[in-house]
C-alpha positions in Angstrom: 29.1 -65.4 -82.7 26.8 -62.9 -84.3 26.2 -59.6 -82.5 22.9 -59.2 -80.6 20.3 -56.8 -82.1 18.2 -54.2 -80.4 14.5 -53.5 -81.0 15.3 -51.4 -84.1 17.3 -54.2 -85.7 20.6 -52.4 -85.2 23.5 -54.6 -84.1 25.0 -54.1 -80.7 28.1 -55.5 -79.0 27.9 -58.6 -76.9 27.0 -58.0 -73.2 30.2 -58.5 -71.1 30.2 -61.4 -68.8 31.8 -61.5 -65.4 35.0 -62.9 -66.9 35.4 -60.1 -69.4 33.5 -57.2 -68.0 36.6 -55.5 -66.5 38.7 -55.8 -69.7 35.8 -54.4 -71.8 35.2 -51.5 -69.5 38.8 -50.7 -68.8 40.7 -51.3 -72.0 40.2 -49.2 -75.2 41.0 -50.8 -78.6 44.1 -48.7 -78.9 46.0 -50.0 -75.8 49.7 -49.2 -75.8 51.9 -52.3 -76.1 52.4 -54.1 -72.8 56.1 -53.3 -73.0 55.4 -49.6 -73.0 53.0 -50.0 -70.0 55.7 -51.9 -68.1 58.2 -49.2 -68.9 55.8 -46.7 -67.4 55.3 -48.8 -64.3 59.0 -49.1 -63.6 59.8 -45.4 -64.3 57.0 -44.5 -61.9 58.5 -46.9 -59.3 61.8 -45.1 -59.4 60.0 -42.1 -57.9 58.2 -43.8 -55.0 61.0 -43.5 -52.4 64.0 -41.5 -53.8 62.6 -38.1 -52.7 62.0 -39.5 -49.2 65.1 -41.6 -48.6 67.4 -38.8 -49.8 66.3 -36.6 -46.9 67.4 -38.8 -44.0 71.2 -38.7 -44.6 71.2 -34.9 -44.9 68.6 -34.0 -42.3 71.4 -32.8 -39.9 72.7 -30.5 -42.6 69.2 -29.2 -43.3 68.5 -28.8 -39.6 71.7 -26.7 -39.1 71.2 -24.6 -42.2 67.5 -23.9 -41.6 67.8 -23.6 -37.8 65.3 -26.4 -37.1 64.8 -27.9 -33.7 65.1 -31.7 -33.4 61.3 -32.0 -33.1 60.8 -29.9 -36.2 63.4 -32.0 -38.1 61.5 -35.2 -37.0 58.2 -33.7 -38.2 59.8 -32.7 -41.5 60.8 -36.4 -42.1 57.3 -37.5 -41.2 55.4 -35.0 -43.4 55.3 -37.3 -46.5 54.0 -40.1 -44.4 51.3 -37.9 -43.0 50.4 -36.9 -46.6 50.3 -40.6 -47.5 47.8 -41.2 -44.7 45.6 -38.2 -45.5 45.5 -38.4 -49.3 45.6 -42.2 -50.1 41.8 -42.5 -49.7 41.3 -39.6 -52.2 43.4 -41.2 -55.0 40.7 -43.6 -56.3 38.2 -40.8 -56.5 40.7 -38.7 -58.5 41.3 -41.6 -60.8 37.6 -42.1 -61.3 37.3 -38.5 -62.4 40.5 -38.2 -64.6 41.1 -41.8 -65.6 43.8 -44.0 -64.2 46.6 -42.9 -66.6 45.9 -39.2 -66.3 45.8 -39.4 -62.5 49.2 -41.0 -62.5 50.5 -38.4 -64.9 49.2 -35.6 -62.8 50.8 -37.1 -59.7 54.2 -37.3 -61.5 53.9 -33.6 -62.5 53.0 -32.7 -58.9 55.9 -34.7 -57.6 58.4 -32.8 -59.8 57.0 -29.5 -58.6 57.1 -30.5 -55.0 60.7 -31.8 -55.1 61.8 -28.5 -56.8 60.0 -26.3 -54.3 61.4 -28.3 -51.3 64.9 -27.3 -52.5 64.1 -23.6 -53.1 64.3 -20.8 -50.5 62.7 -19.4 -48.4 62.0 -21.9 -45.6 58.2 -22.1 -46.1 58.8 -23.7 -49.5 60.7 -26.5 -47.7 57.5 -27.4 -45.9 55.2 -26.8 -48.8 57.3 -28.7 -51.3 57.6 -31.7 -48.8 53.8 -31.7 -48.4 53.2 -31.6 -52.2 55.7 -34.4 -52.9 54.0 -36.5 -50.2 50.6 -36.0 -51.8 52.0 -37.0 -55.2 53.7 -40.1 -53.9 50.5 -41.1 -52.0 48.6 -41.1 -55.3 51.3 -43.1 -57.1 51.5 -45.6 -54.2 47.7 -46.2 -54.4 47.1 -46.2 -58.1 50.1 -48.2 -59.4 48.9 -51.5 -57.9 45.6 -50.8 -59.6 47.2 -50.3 -62.9 49.1 -53.6 -62.5 45.9 -55.4 -61.5 44.0 -54.1 -64.5 46.7 -54.6 -67.2 48.6 -57.6 -65.9 46.1 -59.6 -63.8 47.9 -62.9 -64.2 51.4 -61.4 -63.3 50.6 -59.4 -60.2 53.2 -61.0 -58.0 56.2 -60.9 -60.4 55.5 -57.3 -61.7 54.8 -55.9 -58.2 57.9 -57.6 -56.9 60.0 -56.2 -59.8 58.8 -52.6 -59.4 59.2 -52.8 -55.7 62.8 -54.0 -56.2 63.2 -51.0 -58.6 62.0 -48.5 -56.0 64.2 -50.1 -53.4 67.2 -49.9 -55.6 66.7 -46.3 -56.5 66.0 -45.5 -52.8 69.3 -47.1 -51.9 71.1 -45.0 -54.5 69.3 -41.8 -53.4 70.4 -42.4 -49.7 73.9 -43.4 -50.7 74.7 -40.3 -52.8 72.8 -37.7 -50.7 75.8 -36.7 -48.6 78.3 -36.6 -51.4 76.0 -34.5 -53.6 75.5 -32.1 -50.7 79.2 -31.5 -50.5 80.7 -29.1 -48.0 78.5 -26.1 -48.5 75.8 -25.4 -45.9 73.2 -25.1 -48.6 74.5 -28.1 -50.6 71.5 -30.1 -49.4 69.3 -28.2 -51.9 71.1 -29.8 -54.9 71.2 -33.2 -53.1 67.4 -33.1 -52.7 66.4 -31.1 -55.8 68.0 -33.4 -58.3 65.2 -35.9 -57.9 62.8 -33.6 -59.6 64.5 -34.6 -62.9 63.6 -38.2 -62.3 59.9 -37.4 -62.0 60.1 -35.3 -65.2 61.8 -38.3 -67.0 59.0 -40.7 -65.9 56.4 -38.2 -67.0 58.0 -37.9 -70.5 58.0 -41.6 -71.0 54.6 -42.1 -69.5 53.1 -39.3 -71.6 51.9 -41.5 -74.6 49.7 -43.4 -72.2 47.9 -40.2 -71.2 45.9 -40.4 -74.5 44.0 -43.4 -73.1 40.5 -42.6 -71.9 40.0 -45.8 -69.9 37.6 -45.2 -67.1 38.4 -46.1 -63.5 35.0 -47.3 -62.4 34.5 -47.8 -58.6 33.6 -51.3 -57.8 30.2 -52.2 -56.3 30.4 -55.9 -55.9 32.2 -56.2 -52.6 31.0 -53.1 -50.8 33.1 -50.9 -48.5 36.5 -52.4 -47.8 36.6 -50.6 -44.5 34.0 -53.1 -43.3 35.9 -56.1 -44.4 38.0 -58.1 -41.8 40.3 -59.3 -44.5 40.9 -55.7 -45.7 41.8 -54.7 -42.2 44.3 -57.6 -41.9 46.0 -56.5 -45.2 45.9 -52.9 -43.9 47.5 -53.7 -40.5 50.2 -55.9 -42.1 51.0 -53.2 -44.6 51.0 -50.5 -41.9 53.2 -52.4 -39.4 55.8 -53.3 -42.0 55.9 -49.7 -43.2 56.3 -48.5 -39.6 59.3 -50.7 -39.1 60.8 -49.6 -42.4 60.5 -45.9 -41.7 61.7 -46.2 -38.1 64.9 -47.9 -39.4 65.3 -45.3 -42.2 65.0 -42.5 -39.6 66.9 -44.0 -36.6 69.2 -46.8 -37.7 72.3 -44.7 -38.0 71.6 -43.2 -34.6 71.1 -46.6 -33.1 74.4 -47.9 -34.5 76.3 -44.7 -33.6 75.1 -45.2 -29.9 76.5 -48.7 -30.1 80.0 -47.3 -31.0 79.8 -47.6 -34.8 81.2 -44.7 -36.7 78.8 -42.5 -38.7 80.6 -43.6 -42.0 80.1 -47.3 -41.3 76.6 -46.7 -40.1 75.8 -44.9 -43.3 77.2 -47.9 -45.2 74.9 -50.2 -43.3 72.0 -47.9 -44.2 73.0 -48.4 -47.8 73.1 -52.2 -47.3 69.7 -52.1 -45.7 68.2 -50.5 -48.8 70.1 -52.6 -51.3 69.1 -55.9 -49.7 65.5 -54.6 -49.7 65.8 -54.8 -53.5 67.0 -58.4 -53.2 64.1 -59.2 -50.8 61.6 -57.8 -53.3 63.0 -60.0 -56.0 62.8 -63.0 -53.8 59.2 -62.2 -53.1 58.4 -61.7 -56.8 59.9 -65.1 -57.5 57.7 -66.8 -54.9 54.4 -65.1 -54.7 53.0 -66.2 -58.1 54.1 -69.8 -57.5 52.3 -70.2 -54.2 48.5 -70.5 -53.9 49.0 -69.6 -50.2 51.3 -66.7 -49.4 51.4 -67.3 -45.6 54.9 -68.7 -45.6 56.3 -65.6 -47.3 54.5 -63.3 -44.8 55.7 -65.2 -41.7 59.3 -65.8 -42.9 59.6 -62.1 -44.0 58.4 -60.9 -40.6 60.6 -63.4 -38.6 63.7 -62.1 -40.4 63.0 -58.6 -39.0 62.6 -60.1 -35.5 66.0 -61.7 -35.8 67.6 -58.4 -36.9 66.0 -56.4 -34.1 67.1 -58.9 -31.5 70.5 -58.8 -33.0 70.8 -55.0 -32.6 69.6 -55.4 -29.1 71.9 -58.2 -27.9 74.8 -58.3 -30.4 75.3 -54.8 -31.9 78.8 -55.7 -33.0 77.3 -57.7 -35.8 75.4 -54.7 -37.1 76.2 -55.3 -40.8 74.6 -58.7 -40.7 71.5 -57.3 -39.0 71.2 -54.5 -41.6 71.3 -57.1 -44.4 68.7 -59.3 -42.7 66.4 -56.4 -42.0 66.8 -55.2 -45.6 65.7 -58.6 -46.9 62.7 -58.5 -44.6 61.7 -55.1 -45.6 61.8 -56.0 -49.3 59.9 -59.2 -48.9 57.1 -57.7 -46.7 56.7 -54.6 -48.8 56.5 -56.5 -52.1 54.0 -58.9 -50.5 51.8 -56.2 -49.0 51.6 -54.4 -52.3 50.8 -57.7 -54.1 48.0 -58.4 -51.7 46.1 -55.4 -53.0 45.6 -57.3 -56.2 45.7 -60.8 -54.9 42.9 -60.2 -52.3 40.6 -58.4 -54.8 38.6 -59.2 -57.9 39.1 -56.2 -60.2 41.3 -53.2 -60.6 38.8 -50.7 -59.0 38.5 -53.0 -55.9 42.3 -53.2 -55.8 42.4 -49.4 -55.9 39.9 -49.1 -53.0 41.8 -51.6 -50.9 45.1 -49.8 -51.7 43.6 -46.5 -50.7 42.3 -47.9 -47.4 45.5 -49.8 -46.6 47.8 -47.0 -47.3 45.7 -44.4 -45.5 45.6 -46.3 -42.3 48.9 -48.0 -42.8 50.9 -44.8 -43.3 49.2 -43.2 -40.3 51.0 -45.9 -38.3 54.1 -45.3 -40.3 54.0 -41.6 -39.6 53.6 -42.1 -35.9 56.4 -44.7 -35.7 59.6 -42.6 -36.0 58.2 -39.9 -33.8 57.0 -42.4 -31.1 60.2 -44.4 -31.2 62.2 -41.2 -30.9 60.1 -40.1 -27.9 60.8 -43.5 -26.2 64.5 -43.0 -26.7 64.3 -39.4 -25.3 62.4 -40.7 -22.3 64.8 -43.6 -21.5 68.1 -42.2 -22.9 68.7 -45.6 -24.5 67.9 -47.4 -27.7 67.2 -50.7 -26.0 63.6 -49.9 -25.0 62.7 -48.5 -28.5 64.1 -51.7 -30.1 62.1 -53.8 -27.7 58.9 -51.9 -28.5 59.6 -52.3 -32.3 60.3 -56.0 -31.8 56.9 -56.5 -30.1 55.2 -54.7 -32.9 56.8 -57.1 -35.4 55.3 -60.0 -33.5 51.9 -58.4 -34.2 52.9 -57.8 -37.8 53.6 -61.6 -38.1 50.1 -62.5 -36.9 48.3 -60.1 -39.3 50.6 -61.1 -42.2 49.6 -64.7 -41.7 45.9 -63.7 -41.7 46.2 -61.4 -44.7 48.1 -63.9 -46.8 45.4 -66.6 -46.7 44.1 -67.5 -50.2 40.9 -65.4 -50.0 39.4 -62.4 -51.6 37.4 -59.5 -50.1 33.7 -60.4 -50.3 34.5 -63.9 -51.6 
């Protein structure tokens, strides 16, 4: 088809249609090969949880070495989640200014700095580094689904599930080796936490070739403000409630099981199983999402699994290993689905970024409140039964919003 010509007779490129406008605007002629982009996606995914899950197993050591109160230790665990909530809405604006790849690269560099500072004396750097790594992971969390939406629009479910499985697997490893790495020294936790700066540097090195791209991240105008969309709020609340449940269990599962008479060593093994089966749950979700025009069965079954596990810890704590496995499957399924919904419920990569920013801002606000609130209920009742009952009731609400968010609709559609 010949090119159009302007008034001076000079040829001009065809005007992009609705079907190809995004690819024309977003993809330069010198795109890296898809395999390289996928490698970048998975290396970024390895950094999404490791710096966070490595803290929980050694928080007691950190608390003792740094003289932190129980409240201060709880707040330290929640600082990254607070940073997620505060900075997730800012990530699309940063990407619009720098470009999507360069924003991701900057976040990886910031993550490496934050992890290193967290492990460096004096104590104020513990807090500063934790805050910086939270900001960095917030940006990665928001922008990675947008990259997948833009470059792999027909494979959102499988790729999102696969990178979610990757982050879950590395998170499990980080939690599992945290205590052995810390060793017997009171300050051994610095090595245990600081080693993950190297993973961020590794991801940045392999992602570096993509930083040459000058693809623009153009804010969408078709669907308006996602904060005014009922569907966007349904996605947000589903994402937030599943995150709340995950971080409550990451923070308190060992304490819940120890109170039921399970040894700290066995409880730590159950925590490892929880994270490992999260990986399997993500892979199951990846295999199902792209084959189903309606994702409601995945949302409902994933949430019901967590209800079974919580009821099990309440009424049959002797079967704690089974409940950890079931809860892990649930967390992997619901996390992979909630991240996939950012692309499945939107029509272009910028709209996906806007929904991702909204959902993670509001969602991680809930997640940050969760461990503190559940801990407060435990302190007030001197029992883990009321906190588990509260969490169980929240998962019922999660199931409802999951069913609504997983309907085959798009924002503004």
